[in-house]
Every structure is written in structure tokens, then in C-alpha cells.
N, C-alpha and C positions, 0 to 999 in steps of 0.2 A: 598757767592762765592768769592774765591780769584781772584786777578788780573790775575794770571797764567791761571786759568781755563776759565776766561772770554776771554782772548786772544786766548786760544786753541779753544774755542767755535766759536769765530768770524772767526778764520782761517778755521775751518771745514765748516762753512756756506759759506765762500768765495769760497773754493775749490769745494763744491758741486754745487754751482751756476755757476761755470765755466765749468762744464761738457758739452761736446758738442757731438751731434750725429755725427757719421762718417760712411759713406757708402763706401764699396769696392765692386768690381766686382770679383766674383770667378767662377770657372768652374761649380759649383753646383747652382749658382744663386747669386743675390745681397745679401749682408749682412750688416746690420746696427749695429754698436757697439757704444761704448762711447770713446771719447778722454778725458782722465782724467789728469789734471795737478798734478804733485807731486813735492816735493822739489828737486828731482833728475832730473826731466824731464817728458815729457808727456808719458802716458801709453795708448795704444789702447787696450781696453778690449772688448772681444766678449764672451758673456755668453749664456749658454743654447743651444749650437749648437747641433742638433741631429746627431748622427752617426749610430744609430740603430733604426729600427722600434719598435713600442710598443710591448713588449713581453707579450701580454695579451690574454685571452681566449684560443683558441686552440694553441697559441704560448707560453703559460706559460710552463716552463720546457723544452723548446727547444732552439737550438742555435739561437743567435741573427742574424737578417737579416739586411743588409746595408740599411740605410735610403734613400740614393739616393739624387736626386736634389729637388729643390723647385721652384715653379713658381713665387710667389710674393717675394718681398724683405723680407728676414728673419730678424725679430726683435731680435737681440742679445744684447739688452740693459738691459734686465730683468734677474733676477736670475731664473734658472731652478729648477725643483723639486729635492729633495733628493730621492734616492731609498727607497722603503718601509722598515721600521725598527720600533723598539719600539717607540710608540707614545709619550713616556715620553721625547723624544728628540725634541719635537716640537719647543721649544724656539730657539734652535740652528739652526734649519732649517726653520725658518720663517713660521712654521705651514704648510709647503708645502711638502707633500710626494706624490709620485705617483709610480705606477707600470711601467708607461711610463716614464722612467728616463734615458735612454741611451743617455746622452748628455755630452758635454765637454766644457771647457772654455779656452780661449786663451788670453795671455797677451803679447803684442808686445811693446818693448820699443822705444821711441823717434820718430820713423817714420816707415811707411810701404812702402817698396820698393823692387822691384824685382832685383835691382842692387846689393844688399848686402844680401847674404843668411846667416842668423844667425843660430848658433847651437840651437837645440831644446831640452828642458828638459821636460819630461812627468812625472808628479807626481801621484802616486797611494796611496790614503789615507788608513789609518788604521781604526780599529774599530772591531777587532776580527772576520772579515768577516760578521759582523752583524750590523754594524752602520757606520756612516760617510757619507761624501759627498765631491765631488771635490771642490765645491764652498766654503767649510769651510777653505780652504787654499788659500788665496789671493796671487797670484804669482807675484804681482807688484814689491815687494822688490827685489826678485831674478832677475827678468827681467831687472830692471833698473841698479842695481849695477853690474850685470854680463854681461849686454848687450847680453842676450839670450832671446829666445822666450820660455815662460813657458806655458805648457798645463796641466790642471787638469781634471780628468775624473771621471765619475760615473761608477759603475758596480753593478750588482744585488747582494743582500745581503741575509743572512739568508737562509731560505728554498728556496727562489726564485732564489738565486745564487748558492747554494750548496745543492741540493734537498735531498740527502741522502735517497732516496726512494727504490733503488734497483728494479726499475721497467723498463721493456724492452722498454716502450714508453717514457722514460725520459732520457734526456741528463744530465749527471753529470758535475760538474766543470763549470757551466754556467758563474760564475763570471770571471773565467779565459778566457773563450771564449769572453765575453764582452770586457775584456781588450785587447785581441788580435784584435778584430774588431776595437776598438778605435785606436790602433797603425796602423792598415792598413789604416784607414781614414786619419790619420796624414801623413803617407807616401804618400798617393795619393793627399793630398790637402794642406799641410802646406806651400808649396811654394807660394800659393796665398796670404799668410800672411807674406811673406818674410823669411820663414824658409827653412832650408836645409834638405830635406828628407833623405839625405845620412849621416847625422850627428845628430843622435837622441840618447839621454841618458834617460833611465828610472830610476826613483828613487822613493822610497816609504818607509813608516815607519810602523813598527809592522806588521799587516796583509798585509799592502802594501809592506813592506820589504820582507815578506815571498813570496808575489806574484812576486816580482822582481826575486827572486831565482827560482821560478817555471817557469817563462817565459824564464829564461836562460837555462832551461832544456828541452825546447820544440823546436826541430829543425825547425819546420815549421815557426818559428819566424825569421829565417835568413833574414837579410836585413831590418827588421822592427826597430831594434835598434842596437846600436854599443857599448854602454857602460852602466854600471849599478851601482847604489849605493843602498845598502840595509841598512837601518837604523833600528836597533833592529829586524832583520829578521833572516833568516836561515831556509830554507824549510824543513830540517829534524827535526825541533823542535817537541817535543811531543804535542805541542798545535797548530801546523801549519798544521798537516796532519794526516789522518787515512787511513789505507788500505781500509777499507770499513765502512759504517755506515748505520743504519736503523732508526736513530732518526727522520728523516722526516716522515717515515711511522708511527711512534708512534704519532707524532704531528698531522698527517693527521687523524688518528683514533680518537684522542682526539677532533678533529674538527667535528666529526660526520660522517666521510666517512668509509665505510666497506671495509676492505682490502682483503676479501676472493677471489675476482675476480680482477686481476690486471687491466684489461681494464676499468671496472666500477669504481674501486678505483681512477684511474687517471682521468676519466671523472668527478667524483665528486669533486676532488681537483681543477680541472680547472674551475668548475662552482662556487666554493666557493668565497664569498667575501674575498678579500685579507686581509682585516682587521681582519677577523676571524683567519687566519693563524698567523698573527702577535701577536694577543692577546693570542692564545694558546701557542705560543712559549714563550711569557713572563711568562705565568702561569707555564709552564714546567720548565723554568729556575729558577723560584723562589723556587722550591722544592729540589734543588740539594745540598744545604749545602756546606760542605767542599770539595765536588767534583768539585766546581767551579774552584779549583786550579789544576785539574788533566789533563784536555785536552780541546780542543776547542769543542764547541757545533756543529757548522757547519764548515767544512773544505773541502779542496780538497781531493779527494780519487783516488785510482787506478781505471781508467775507461776503460782501454784497448784502448784508443784513444789518448787523450792528454798525459796521464800518464800511462806508461806500467808497471813501477816498482816503488818502494819507492825511495825517493830522495837519501838516502844513497846508495842503490844498484846502482843507476845511476852514482853517482860520483865515486864509487869504480870500475866501469867497464870502464877502460881507453880506450877500443876499441869501445865503444858504440857511436852512432851518437849523443846521448844526451850529453855525456860528452865532445865530441869534440866541439859541439856548445857552451856549457857552458864555456869551456876553451878559446874560441876565443874572448870572450867579456871582455874588460877592466872592472875591478871590484874593488869597494870599499865596504867593509863590516865593520860594527861597532855597538857599543852599548853604552848606558849610563852606568856610573860606578855603579849606584845603581838602576837599572831598577825595582827591587822588592820593591821599596819604596811604591808602591800602597798598600802593606799589611797594612800600617798604616790607610788606608781609608777603605778598604773592610774587614780587619781583625777585626774591631770593632764589627762586627756581631757575632763574636765567643768568645768575652770576657767572657760572662757568662758561656758558655759551658766549657771553659778551665780555668776559674777562674783566670783571670788576667786583668790588666788595661794597655791598649796599650801605654799610655803616660809614664808609668813607665818602660816599657821594655817588650820584648816578650820572654816568658820562653821557655825552652827546650821542655816542654810537648806539647806546641802548634805545635812545629815542629815535634817531634818524635812520638807523639801519634795522631796527626791530619794530617798535611800536607804530611809528607812522606808516611804514610800508604795509603792515598788516591791515591797518585801518583803511588806507587808500585802495588797496587791492580789493577789499571786501565791499567798500561803499562808494568809491570814486573811480571805478573802471581802471584802476592801476595807473592813474595819471601821474607821470613824473613831475609835471608842472605843479600839481597840487602838493605832492610830497615835498618838493623843494621850497615852496611857499611856506608851508607849515613849519618845516625844519628851521628855516631862517628866523622865523618869528620867535621860536622857543629856544634859540641857541645863545649861550653865553660862554665867555672864556673863563669866567670864575666858576670853580667846581661846585661850590655851595649854591650859587645862583642858578647854575645849570640844573642842579637837583630840584630846586624849587620850581624851575621851569617845567620839568617833567611832571611834577605833581599838578601844576596849573594846567598843563596840556590835558591830562586825564580828567581833571575837574571841568575844564571848559567844554570839551566836546560831549562829555557824557551827561553833565548835569546843568552847568551854569548857562551856557548859550541856549539850550532848549527852553529852560525856564524863562529866560529873558524874552525869547521869541513869543512865548505864551503871554507874558505880561504885556508886551508891547501891542499884541493883538487885542488883548482884553481891555486895555486902558481907554480905548476910544469910546467906551460906553459912558453914557451920562446917567444911567439908571442903577449902576452897581459900583461897588468900591473895589479898588485895586491897591495892593500893598506888596512890597518886596522886602525880604530880610536876607542878611548875610550873618550866619551864625558863627561866632568867633570866640565863644567861651571855651578856652582850651581845657581839655581833660584827657589825660593819657591812659586812663583805665582801660579804654577799649582798644588802645594801640600800644601795648607794653613793649613792642619791639622797635619803636621809633628811635632813631639816633639821637644822642643828647643834644646835638646842635640844631635839630629840627623843631620848629614851632609852628603851630597851626592846628586847626580843628578838622579832624578827619570825618569821613562819611559815617553818618549815624550817631554822631556825638550828642546831638540834642536829645536823643531818646532817653538817656539816663536822667535827664532833668524833667522829663514829662511823665515817665512811667517808672515802676519798679521792673527792671529788666534783668533780674538775677538769672533767668534761664538763658540769657543770650551771651553771658560771659562767665568765665571760670569762677569769679568771685563777685557776689552781689555787692554793688557799691553802697557804702554808707556815706551819705552826703555830709560834708562839714557844715557848720552853722552858716558860713558865707555862701556855700553852694546851695544850701536849703533855701536861703533867702532869694538867691537868684532863680531857683526853680519855681518858687511862688510867683515871682515877677513874670517869668516866661509863661506859666500857666494862665496868669491873669490876662496877658496879651491874647493868648489863644481863645480863652473862654469869653472874654469881652467881645471879640470878633464874632464868636459863635452866637452870641446873644443879640448883637446890634449891627454887625457888619463893619464895626469900627473897633480896632484893638485897643484904643486909648482909654484911659481913665485918669482921674486926678492922682497926683503923687508918683507918677511914673514918667520916664523920658517920653517926649512926644514922638510918635511914629508918624511921619508925614506920608501922605498918599503917594503912590508911585509917580503920578504926574501932578506936580504942584502947579501953582499959579504962574511960575516962571518957566513952565514947559520943560522942566528938568526931571529926568527919571530918578526918583528918590528911592533910597533903601535905608533901612535901619540896621546898623551893625549891632547884633544882639551879643553883647559882650561888654564893650565900653559904652553902649547905648548912645551912639552918635549917628546922625543922618548924613548920607553922602549922595553924590550925583553920578549918574552914568557909570555904574560900576564896570571896570575893565572895558571901557568904551572901545579902545583900539582892537581888542581881541574879539569883541562883538562884530566889529567891521570885518575883521579877517575871516571869521567863520561864515558870516553872511556872504562874503565874496566867494568863499570855497563852495558854499551850498548853492550858489547861483551860477556856478561854472558850467559852460556848455561844452559837452564832450564831443570829440570828433565823430563824424558819421561815415567817413569813407571806409571801405572794406579793409584797406591796409592799416588805417589807424585803429580800427576796431580790433584787428588781430593783435596789434602791438599793445593795445590797452589790456587785453586779456579778458578772461571770464570772471564774472562776479562770483565770489565764493558764498557759501551759505553755512549757517549753523555753527557758529562758535559759541562756546559756553562762557561768555564773559563773566569774570569774577566768580566762577563756580566755587572756587575754594573760599570765597568770601560771602557766599550766599546767605549767611546768617544775618547780614546787615542789609543787603541790597534789596 
């Protein structure tokens, strides 16, 4: 063991031994958390605080109910459970899963005082709506460097959070209802921790970024938050939303419940051991093959309650109450420059089928004979015209360029184009601010399997600069001095925006608003810190053309187009980041 690691070990032991219990009085009851020394100052951390009652038994598949108060002092020094998900994630979540998981974590910097109301930032984790935990993202770094209160939350996942049952006794979009209840708890109680309930910013990554956009489209959230940051989001993404789904019913039948009678079917599902549902979801996911890339397995759907129409329909209807609320929120939206780099990890499963070696490059046939047909069959009525149009746009004779084209293809339709659609709808507002970022600070820690010739920033790469994400990867990253300085700069952009609606401050590269005086769509490349215009403009045009395509209506054409598939588990093997 080198001297450097010995010193780091001794420092860690010293810090842990310096942890102190710290009890505060709140309107719901006394709460004991931890006072933790850091190099930047003390953090007061409260973990596993319940905001919702256990959604079990007869409450499974129903809206969450407020937890209320507690009589004894609440022990908020221990890590709460992650919501139920694939048990292969046990290491990351300390082998601790529970259906009773509606809890949140609070990080308060320096001191807890009622005299100074700090801005509040609420983080919504990703995981393809199927994995993740609030505690996997330690908010201490953001809290101390930005002098804000950070809250991370759990919400129900998979079939428990997005049932997809089409059953009259079931509430859909439960994961969103959980997020809303958490935000209501924060509004009602965060001032006990020194936070300002009138100054709340929500931010999230991937499925969390999608959730941020959905919450912006739900008017009943008015007053619960005031600004929003979507990292790799865009609620209109093909993997973020479905009009309807019955994949939950299929998994329920696979679990041994007979769906001939709706009431008995639901009763059976509520009596099932939760682990059976998780295992049957895993089994179903493993059968999907190339359809992994086509759409999300469990997603929000139109329910006639929270969501009346598709996200695109809502942002195109400028007179709707949904759009007016959406436009009233200060908004940052952005993506990593090479989101689709995950293909180098999950794509290895298809090397034999398509006869290639991922480390040498990704051939056109994997894109045009595999990925694109799966997407078009699922989302565009199997239109050969659309398949050809997309294939031509992302084809190159050069092997390396072709590989990058595949990465861009996955980046564009999943994350970038939906984000730009949301930004362009939002920017017409004169009462709120709009900013776009492209994250390009390369860090290969999260993607150790990338070929040596590949350069770019993969999905989720910004997380290690915002949080301590040791639970998400095999080795908790230690930032170099240069990376640490970059991390502080990134956090300052995020927290300045949370406080003012403007990410800028002196001594940092100026981040121009999305729509400048020259009517150019601006974005900041967070890496070399330069502003650009109309990012990937030609590809935005392509996907807008694809999404406005009018499909044939004749019986013969409809038969030729084929049936729309449902329920693929996009990125299920990468669900720790999505």
C-alpha cells in the first residue's frame, strides 16, 4: 500500500470517527441525523425520512398516502431502503430493498438555522424507471460548494411505480405521484431544516430528467417547485413515455395470476410476494433481444388524470394550462455529447448475431439491419421509408465514422432531439429563462470498456462531478485537482441557476441563454466552456421530419406496416445510469 493510500485511509477513519449525532425539533417530531465534517465544512445529513406510508398489501398500485408525524425521535442516521428492483443491484444498495421505500434524504451545509432560508435542490435519480435510489447520489458536494440544501428522493419503480395494467382498480403513473408527494412534503417541512419552500429547484438525470419534464407539465404542481434542470431528459422521448401499455398485465400473468376477471387479477397481484414480480420482470426483460433499444419497459402513460395527452401534444397547445405551467418554470435542459456510448457495453451481446467485434468498430449492418428496424417497428408502424431515411443519414464508408454515427443515432432519438423539442417549446416564454448545455468533459471511469480510439462523454458522465456516486460504479472515483476544480465550476452553474434562474456569475465562462438576441439557439459546451449555435441542426430537422410523417391509412398499407410492438426493456442492463 502506497503512502498516498495510507494517508487517505487514515483521513477516512478520522472523518468517520468524527461523525456526531445531531437532533433537531420539527413540526412532525424530533429527528436525529449526523453532523459530518468535510474539507469544505460540516454537513448535516438526515437519511431515510419517510414522506409516504408503506404502499403494500391493499395499497399496492394505489396513490401514496402522506406518512404524517412520528411520536418517538426519528433515527435519520441510517441509510433507508432502495425501492424494489432487480436484485442483481444488491451491492449498490447495501442488499437493502423494500416495497416500503417512500423516503427522502436531506443534506444541509454548515449550520441549521431558521434565520437563513437556503435555496432547495431536489434530485430525482435515473434508472429507466426501473432502478436507482435517492441515497446513491450523495448531495454533500453540491450542498457545501453551492450553499444550498439538497434533497434526494425515492419513488416506486418498475411495475410497482408504473403498473401498465389497464385495470380500473389500479392507479397508473405511481412513480410520478410519489415524486409529487415528496415535493409536497418538502414544501410543508423543509423550513424546519433551514430551507426556503418558495425557492425549490428540481433536477434529475435520464429517467429523472424525463420525470422533471413530466412534473413541469402537471399544473397541480404549481408552487411545489420554481426552476428545473433536466439532464439527459425530454419527456417526449420514445423511451420516456407510451400512450398506453399492457406489459404489466403480461408480467402479472407470467407470475401466475389469471387476468380473465379484473378484480380477481388485481387481488392476486396484491397478494403476490413482491420478489416474484421483480424476478418475472427480469425474466421477461432477458427475452427482448434488440428490442432493448426500442422503447422503455415501464414508463408513464396517458392516464386521464396526471397526463391527459402526450407530452408533444401538451407543449404544442400553447393555450393549455399544462403548457402555461411548463413555460412559467425557469428551465435548463441538456445532454452529454455521446450519450449513446453505452452501445459499447450492451452492444457486445449482439456481436455474434451481426458478425462484428465492437472494439474494431460498429458496422452499418448493426445499425440499419438491427437498431433502426427495431425502433421503426415499435414506434413508426414499420415504415420502410422511415427506416431508409434514418439509415442514409447515419451511414458512412469510414468504419470509425460509422461507429460514431451509431453512437450519435442512439444519442439523438433517445435524449438530444427530445430535449431540444422541449427547449424550443419553452423558449417562447418572456417570463422565464431557458438554457441548453452539452456536457463534454470526458471521463472514462464510468465506461471502462470503451475502445481506445473512441472519444466522447457517455450517458451519466456528469453525475460524478456533481455527486459522490461511489455506489454506482465498482470504484468510487477520486477526482484529480483539475477535475475537482471543474466540479466546483459545474456545481456553481447549477446552484446559481437554482438561486436566481441564471447560471452565470463572475469569473466563469458566460453561458448564453438558449435564444439570444440574434435568434440563434445557443448552448454551452460544458467541457471547453464555449457557446455554440443550433447544435446538430440537420439531425434535428431529420427527426422532426420523421416524427411528422403521416402513415398510410389503407387496409393494405396497414397490413404491410405491421403491428406496433409494446414493452421492450431499453437499456435494462444499463439501468443503473438511465
